[in-house]
C-alpha angles and dihedrals in degrees: 000000000000127000096262092053091046091050092047091049093050092049092050092048089053094045097050098074091049092049092046093050096046091051089061089093101030114119139214105272126207115260126253093266094052091048091054091050099044125051094194112114100187119107110182143297093257086072096051111102131193108227111230123186118197137164114266091242091057099045097096094048093048096048092045092050095047093051092045089053101044107014119231139116132285121215125235109282118244139181122225150099122283097166132092090245134050113291141126130218144163106241132195136167126212124199118197136167089254102045146314135263134208105204125197126186106183121212090189130043111289109252116235128289097015115104090045095076107096099198147010117229119195114225132190093231122014098204092048091047093050090050089052093046092052092047090051094052106271125125125220106235097174112038118225116290135176126242129180093285110024146323133301141185137176124229134189128211132203107288091040097274108159128195138165125240119203141180129194129215097214121047129223132154137262119198118245116267121251089222129010115233125229119246096219111213123183115202137163124255087247091064106025100096091041093050094046094046094048095045093050091051089053097043099037085232135143140220111255099184129001102193111186092182105043119157107272090203082085088070098037099273107105117190094031135087134226139177116270120181121195115206130183134190138145086281087066135248128335129191112202111201111199110201143156089237095252093128125157116220129305098018114105095031095081114089102178133044117204121208116217133174097236116022095188092053091045093051090050091055090045093053092051087053093054099264117146123220107227098176118027119233115287126196105224129177097280105007146033106232141184136174120227140182121219124206107280092041102275107152120203141166120236123192144165121212119247118220116232092244091053092049091053092049101041117026091175 
């Protein structure tokens, strides 16, 4: 074997673990004919991932605590570069019944603007999705780039909401979620309607509830009200929290809300796994909600839905 063939063989041997791990979350994509017939670019909420950045020393503790709290399965951990510029990170995906994570533990400084994107949304066609996003009012702040398994880009909506769009070369399957998490988006009154209208045009979604008098105890301000907009699409659920920015800690830092059957039982499991409760459970109008912090600093909301009959019987 000559030197060129040996080098190529070594490169492929090193790339295969990265490709295998990254394909852990890649979906079955529509065929060419269906793409030509359908302009929708959404795939499904089981392929949405919350992006979590942690220090390498805290990666094990974070992954273990998240799986202990919600169940699920972590992928094999790999080291590589999935950005358009030089960088190196340990990467791991976690699939749970209540949502998925893409976890990055960078060994190098994190290049701008990565780390600011809250989620990754899988699309059927990246170029088509970017055209649709621009037409709906978003801007592309990181132009499309290739990684080992597909193509990615980062977009920004009115109100400064950043998210990553991605597409994979090779399909596989993720099981449906038991419950669909909320992408929790905090925006100002100045940009709320623009953001919601633009995103709905892009995602082919709809407003489920626009509650202009929601219980502000949910965001740390009991005795007040605020506007809360529930949105759904094939990308999943989104909760738009319209505030004046006067938010007590930790509200505003959580990017995802996870729905569970029993909040109290879930919090008990979380505490045993080293998770801190930052905001104690609150009984709001339609949910019982709490804010927690996982080892590594990831802050999330956890809630259970309250049936109408239960709300009427037990307001506490």
